[in-house]
C-alpha positions in Angstrom: 0.1 0.0 0.0 1.1 3.2 -1.1 1.1 5.9 1.9 1.4 9.5 0.4 3.5 12.3 1.9 2.7 15.4 3.0 3.4 18.4 0.6 6.7 18.8 -1.3 7.5 14.8 -0.1 7.9 15.6 3.6 6.9 13.1 6.0 4.4 14.3 8.2 4.7 14.5 12.1 2.1 14.3 14.5 3.1 16.1 18.0 0.5 14.6 20.8 0.8 16.7 23.9 -1.8 16.9 26.9 -1.0 16.7 31.0 -0.4 14.0 33.0 -2.6 11.2 32.6 -4.8 12.8 29.6 -4.5 9.4 27.7 -2.1 10.3 25.4 -0.6 6.6 25.5 -3.6 5.2 24.9 -4.4 6.8 21.9 -1.2 5.9 20.3 -1.7 2.5 21.0 -5.1 2.7 19.3 -3.2 4.6 16.2 -0.8 2.0 15.8 -3.1 -0.9 15.9 -5.3 0.7 12.9 -2.5 2.5 11.1 -4.0 1.7 7.4 -0.3 0.3 6.2 1.6 3.4 7.3 5.1 2.5 8.9 5.0 4.9 12.2 8.3 6.2 14.2 7.9 6.7 17.6 9.3 9.5 20.1 8.2 9.5 23.7 9.2 11.7 26.3 8.4 11.2 29.7 8.8 13.2 32.9 11.0 10.9 35.2 13.3 8.5 35.1 11.0 5.2 35.0 10.1 5.0 31.1 6.5 3.6 31.6 5.3 4.8 28.4 7.5 3.6 25.8 7.5 0.1 27.9 3.5 0.0 27.2 4.1 0.7 23.5 6.7 -1.8 22.7 4.6 -4.4 24.2 1.7 -3.0 21.9 2.4 -6.1 19.2 1.8 -3.3 16.3 3.2 -4.4 12.6 3.3 -0.6 12.2 6.1 0.2 14.3 8.7 -2.1 15.4 11.1 -1.8 18.8 13.3 -0.3 16.6 11.3 2.6 15.9 10.6 3.7 19.2 13.1 6.3 20.7 12.6 7.0 24.0 13.6 10.2 25.8 14.3 10.3 29.2 16.5 13.2 30.1 13.9 16.1 30.6 10.7 17.7 29.3 11.7 18.0 25.3 10.5 21.6 25.5 13.9 22.0 27.7 16.0 19.7 25.7 15.4 20.4 21.6 18.8 21.6 21.0 20.3 18.4 22.6 18.1 15.5 22.5 15.1 16.5 19.9 17.4 17.5 16.8 19.8 15.1 17.0 17.0 11.8 17.3 15.3 13.2 14.1 18.6 13.7 12.4 19.5 9.9 12.8 16.0 8.7 12.2 15.8 10.8 8.8 19.3 8.8 7.9 17.8 5.5 8.4 17.5 3.6 5.2 13.9 3.1 5.7 12.5 6.0 6.6 9.3 5.8 8.1 6.0 7.2 6.4 4.7 9.0 9.4 6.4 10.3 13.0 4.6 10.4 16.0 6.1 12.4 19.1 4.3 12.0 22.5 5.8 14.7 25.0 5.7 14.2 28.6 2.9 15.6 30.1 4.6 18.5 31.5 6.1 19.5 28.7 5.4 23.2 26.8 4.6 22.2 22.9 5.8 25.5 21.8 9.5 25.1 21.8 9.0 21.6 20.2 7.2 22.7 17.0 9.6 25.8 16.7 12.4 23.2 16.3 10.9 21.8 13.2 12.2 25.3 11.0 15.6 24.3 11.8 17.2 23.8 8.6 18.6 20.3 8.8 14.7 19.2 9.9 12.1 21.7 7.8 13.3 20.5 4.1 12.0 16.7 5.4 9.3 17.4 7.9 6.4 19.5 8.5 4.1 19.3 11.3 1.1 17.4 10.2 -0.8 18.8 13.3 -0.7 19.3 17.3 -3.3 17.0 19.1 -3.9 17.8 22.8 -5.1 15.3 24.9 -7.8 16.3 27.8 -8.4 14.4 30.7 -12.4 15.7 30.4 -12.9 14.0 33.9 -10.2 15.8 35.4 -11.2 19.2 34.2 -14.9 18.5 35.4 -13.3 17.8 38.9 -11.7 21.6 38.9 -8.0 20.1 38.7 -6.8 23.0 36.7 -8.6 26.0 37.6 -7.1 27.2 41.0 -9.7 29.0 43.9 -9.1 32.9 41.7 -11.5 34.1 44.2 -9.3 32.7 47.1 -6.2 34.0 45.2 -7.6 37.3 44.7 -7.9 38.2 48.6 -4.2 37.2 48.8 -3.0 39.2 46.4 -4.2 42.1 48.4 -1.3 41.3 50.6 1.0 40.4 48.2 1.7 41.9 44.9 3.9 39.2 43.5 1.5 36.7 43.8 0.6 34.8 40.7 -2.5 34.8 39.5 -2.6 31.1 37.6 -1.0 27.9 38.9 2.0 26.1 37.0 -0.8 23.4 36.1 -3.3 25.6 34.6 -0.6 27.7 32.7 0.6 24.3 31.4 -3.1 23.4 30.5 -3.3 26.8 28.7 -0.5 26.5 26.7 -1.4 22.9 25.4 -4.7 23.6 24.5 -3.2 27.0 22.7 -0.8 24.6 20.9 -3.8 22.6 19.6 -4.8 21.9 16.0 -7.3 19.3 17.4 -8.3 18.9 21.1 -9.7 15.7 21.6 -12.0 15.6 24.9 -11.1 12.1 26.6 -13.0 10.0 28.9 -16.1 11.4 28.0 -17.7 8.4 29.3 -17.1 9.3 32.9 -19.2 12.6 32.7 -22.8 13.1 31.8 -24.5 15.4 29.2 -24.0 18.5 32.1 -19.9 17.5 32.9 -19.3 17.4 29.2 -21.1 20.7 28.6 -19.0 22.2 31.2 -16.0 21.0 30.1 -16.6 21.8 26.6 -17.3 25.6 27.7 -14.2 25.3 30.2 -11.8 24.3 27.5 -12.9 26.8 25.1 -12.5 29.5 27.6 -8.7 28.8 27.9 -7.4 29.7 24.7 -7.8 32.8 22.2 -7.9 30.1 19.5 -10.6 27.8 18.3 -9.2 24.6 17.5 -11.9 21.6 16.3 -12.8 20.0 19.5 -13.8 15.7 19.6 -15.2 13.4 22.1 -13.4 10.2 23.0 -13.8 7.3 25.5 -10.4 5.4 26.1 -8.6 7.5 23.9 -10.5 5.8 20.5 -10.1 8.2 17.9 -9.8 7.1 14.1 -6.7 7.5 13.1 -7.9 8.9 10.0 -8.9 11.4 11.9 -5.7 12.1 13.5 -3.2 11.7 10.8 -3.5 13.5 7.3 -4.6 17.3 9.3 -1.9 18.5 6.8 -1.7 21.9 9.0 2.0 22.6 8.6 1.9 23.7 12.1 5.7 24.7 12.4 4.5 28.2 9.9 2.3 29.2 12.3 3.6 29.4 15.6 3.9 33.0 16.4 0.2 32.6 16.9 0.4 30.1 19.6 2.7 31.5 22.0 2.9 30.3 25.5 2.6 32.0 28.8 6.1 31.8 29.3 7.2 33.7 25.8 4.2 36.4 26.9 5.7 37.1 30.6 9.3 36.6 30.5 12.1 38.2 28.1 13.8 36.1 25.6 16.7 34.4 26.2 15.2 32.6 29.5 14.9 29.0 30.0 11.5 27.1 30.5 11.7 25.3 34.2 9.8 22.4 35.6 10.8 23.1 39.0 7.6 23.5 40.4 7.3 19.7 39.8 9.3 16.6 41.0 9.3 13.0 40.1 10.5 9.8 42.1 10.9 6.5 41.7 9.2 3.7 44.5 10.7 0.3 44.0 8.7 -2.6 46.3 9.1 -6.3 46.4 5.8 -8.8 45.2 2.3 -7.3 45.6 0.3 -10.1 47.1 -2.8 -8.6 47.2 -3.4 -6.0 44.4 -6.9 -5.3 45.3 -6.1 -3.7 48.7 -2.7 -2.4 47.7 -4.2 0.0 44.7 -7.2 1.0 47.8 -4.8 2.0 49.6 -3.1 3.7 47.7 -5.7 5.9 47.0 -6.1 8.0 49.8 -2.1 8.7 49.2 -2.5 10.3 46.5 -5.2 12.6 47.6 -3.6 13.1 51.1 -0.2 14.0 49.2 -1.8 15.8 46.1 0.1 13.4 44.2 -0.5 14.3 40.1 0.6 11.1 38.6 1.3 7.4 39.8 2.4 4.9 37.1 4.6 1.8 36.7 4.8 -1.8 37.0 3.9 -4.5 39.8 4.9 -8.2 40.7 1.6 -10.1 41.7 2.8 -13.5 43.2 2.2 -16.3 40.6 0.8 -14.2 37.8 3.4 -14.7 34.5 2.4 -11.2 33.3 3.1 -7.9 34.9 0.2 -5.6 36.3 0.3 -2.5 34.5 -1.1 0.5 37.4 -2.0 4.0 35.8 -3.1 6.5 38.5 -4.5 10.0 37.9 -6.0 11.6 41.3 -8.4 9.1 42.9 -9.1 7.1 39.6 -6.6 4.1 39.0 -6.3 1.9 36.4 -5.1 -2.0 36.2 -4.3 -4.5 33.9 -1.9 -7.1 32.9 0.1 -5.8 29.7 2.4 -8.1 29.0 4.0 -11.9 30.4 7.4 -11.1 32.3 10.6 -11.7 30.2 12.7 -14.3 30.1 15.3 -13.5 32.9 13.4 -10.2 33.1 14.2 -9.3 37.1 10.2 -9.5 38.4 9.3 -6.1 40.9 7.3 -3.5 41.5 8.4 -0.4 40.4 6.5 2.9 40.6 7.2 6.3 39.3 5.3 9.4 41.8 5.1 12.8 39.8 3.7 15.9 42.2 4.7 19.6 42.8 7.5 20.4 43.8 6.5 20.7 47.7 5.1 17.0 47.9 6.4 15.4 51.0 8.6 12.5 49.4 9.8 11.0 52.2 6.5 10.5 53.6 4.9 9.6 50.1 7.7 6.6 50.1 6.9 5.5 53.7 3.1 5.8 52.6 3.2 3.4 49.3 5.6 0.9 51.4 3.1 0.2 54.3 0.4 0.1 51.6 2.1 -3.7 50.7 
């Protein structure tokens, strides 16, 4: 099957962004399993040292994307490492004898899309690749629960005594920047909401960006690859109209920072009672305002590893693949939260939950 290239023969690249736990990896997995004959290369960027998303996608068994076509960048958020990580990675990818038909880039949930999009204007890349479109995945249930909206009345009251207080939280700004960069917004996890909740989410998302990209609804990241691939936008040429908070509020030349966020990996032994363990995790996440918890668990007597994905009070679990021969069976969870999260207390609480 012949796959059409973008205009001028350039390889199309789709950037998939969205906050922690929005469902980006699940959506990419669905794309790979319904790629329509395309050979796809993946570049996956995660915040934290444990590459869960890449490991999940390597195990999806899709013919469209072999393990050799999955490239993981775990040295930090891609928006801060464009020159050191992304440009060399793209260069090596383009030097391959069998080049991909399409490139998909999954950004960290804490990444600004704008610097990455701008990188497609670099001389060595712009002649060979174009940004087919930027897709921002939104956790509709989290928006409905107010995760991305501070108590503005409280902030305004505090501002009376503190002129330096920022009106918006780092989470709120990131959410808005990811929406502002989008060509297409996927309102994911809509099955968790009723019609009133969904209407609220639509209005809330629309109010967070002056641009008006198309919004479509989804559950479990199930969106046709025909919809997601082939937008044909050429987003790199429109980057000036998608400026982030950082670009608008700070002088040129300052580096974007993720100092507001921390991550660490918790290593445990086997989990004898996974259902009980997961129930004990929920109050820990709530008490310490953990933004994201994900990883793999070893369950005695089970030949497969248990994938654990936590977003707020919602924790999903399923056995994703068998433990490989010679692979060390262990439980490893990456925890992501705000900078003032009490790491020692979270570690101790999770260890006590086993």
